[in-house]
C-alpha positions as CSV (number, residue, x, y, z in Angstrom):
1,M,-4.5,-133.1,-82.7
2,K,-2.4,-132.2,-79.6
3,A,-4.9,-134.0,-77.4
4,L,-4.8,-137.2,-79.5
5,F,-1.0,-137.2,-79.4
6,L,-1.0,-136.8,-75.6
7,A,-3.6,-139.6,-75.3
8,V,-1.4,-141.9,-77.3
9,V,1.7,-141.0,-75.2
10,V,-0.2,-141.6,-72.0
11,L,-1.6,-144.9,-73.3
12,N,1.8,-146.0,-74.4
13,L,3.3,-145.2,-71.0
14,A,0.5,-147.0,-69.2
15,V,1.1,-150.2,-71.3
16,F,4.8,-150.0,-70.7
17,L,4.4,-149.7,-67.0
18,W,1.8,-152.5,-67.0
19,E,4.2,-154.8,-68.8
20,Y,7.1,-153.8,-66.5
21,R,5.0,-154.5,-63.4
22,S,4.0,-158.0,-64.8
23,G,7.7,-158.9,-65.2
24,A,7.9,-158.9,-69.0
25,F,11.3,-157.2,-69.0
26,A,12.9,-159.6,-66.5
27,A,15.7,-161.8,-68.0
28,P,14.7,-165.5,-68.0
29,E,16.9,-167.8,-66.0
30,A,18.7,-170.2,-68.2
31,A,18.4,-173.8,-67.2
32,V,21.7,-175.6,-66.9
33,P,21.7,-179.2,-68.2
34,E,22.7,-181.8,-65.7
35,N,24.7,-184.0,-68.0
36,L,27.6,-181.4,-68.6
37,E,31.1,-182.3,-67.8
38,T,32.8,-180.1,-65.2
39,I,35.9,-178.2,-66.0
40,V,38.6,-178.4,-63.4
41,L,41.5,-176.1,-63.5
42,V,45.0,-177.2,-62.4
43,G,44.9,-175.1,-59.3
44,E,41.5,-176.7,-58.4
45,S,42.5,-180.3,-58.9
46,P,41.2,-182.6,-56.2
47,V,44.7,-184.1,-55.7
48,S,46.2,-180.7,-54.6
49,D,44.1,-178.3,-52.6
50,G,46.7,-175.5,-53.2
51,S,47.8,-175.3,-49.5
52,A,51.1,-177.1,-50.2
53,D,52.0,-174.4,-52.9
54,K,51.6,-171.5,-50.4
55,K,54.7,-170.5,-48.4
């Protein structure tokens, strides 16, 4: 019984390491849609680059 438990643990570890090596746990990169509107903050407005505000 102890040998069977050890075999299951080793098999489980081997499968886990195999999946880790193949990249199964890597977070997928989310695709950003191209038709989104951009958000521009007041400090980032194209009219003022912020250099006039600095003294």
